[in-house]
N, C-alpha and C positions, 0 to 999 in steps of 0.2 A: 419547494423553496424556489423563489424567483431570483432573477438576476440581481436585483437590489440587495436582497438578503445575502447573496453570495459575495457581492462586492463589499458590503459593509462588514461581513464576518472576516474576509481576508484583509481588509484595510485596518482592522482594529489594532493589530500589533504595530503597524506603521504609524498610525495616529498617536498611539501611546508613546512610541519612540520619539516622534516629533515634539510631543508635549513635554517630554522630559529633558529635551535639549535646553541649554541656556537661551534666554529670551532674545539674544542678539544674533544667534546663528542663522535662523531661517530668513529673517530680513536681509542679512548679509549675503546669503546664497542667492536669494531672489535678485538683489541689486547687482551682484556680479554677473549672473546670467543675463540680466537685462542689458547691462553695459556692454558685455561681450557681444550680445546679439545685435545691438544697435551700432556699435563702432567697429566691429570686425566684419568686413563685408566679404565673407567667403562661406564655405560650407560649415566652418566652425561657428560663425555667428548664427547661421541658420539652425544648426543643431542646438545651440543654446536657447534660441527662441522657441523651437519645437519642444524642448524639454520643459521650458517654463509653461508653455501652453498645455502640455499634458498634465503637469502638476496642478495648474489652475483648473483645468477641466475635471480632474479627479476630485479636487476639493469641492468644485461646484456640484458635481454629481452627488457627492455625499450630503451636501447641505440643501439640495434642491427642494425637498418636500417642505422645508420650513421657511423658504424664501418667498417674499412677495414677488409679483410679476416684474417690478422694477429691478429688484436684485437679480432675478434670473436674466433679464435683458442685459444688465451690465456685465454679468459674468460671461454670457454668450458673446457679447460684443468684444470683451477683452480677449477671449480665446481666438476669435476670428481675426482681430487686429494683429495679435502676435503671429498667427499663421500667415497673414498677408505680408508682414514684414519679413518673415522667414522665406517666403516665396520670392520676395524681392531680392533677398541675399543670394538665393540659389540661382536666379536668372541673370545675375550680374556677371558671373564668371563662366 
């Protein structure tokens, strides 16, 4: 069993949980994390952006085999951009 199989197996319950949430919950949480990360210039904002980057990276990893190269590039770019903004928040204080 490879790493991908292990991650997919352990992620299954979390994905089912997220799928069962009301449709507005996940976008709201993502929006709140993004707003906190962009407007709170401290370790709290950096932590929010890192959490968002980890979540997006995890979803990108799960969907990677089915994505075209353009989708992969966009996801990697988004994760890198979030981490760069988080680094900017960390270096400000």
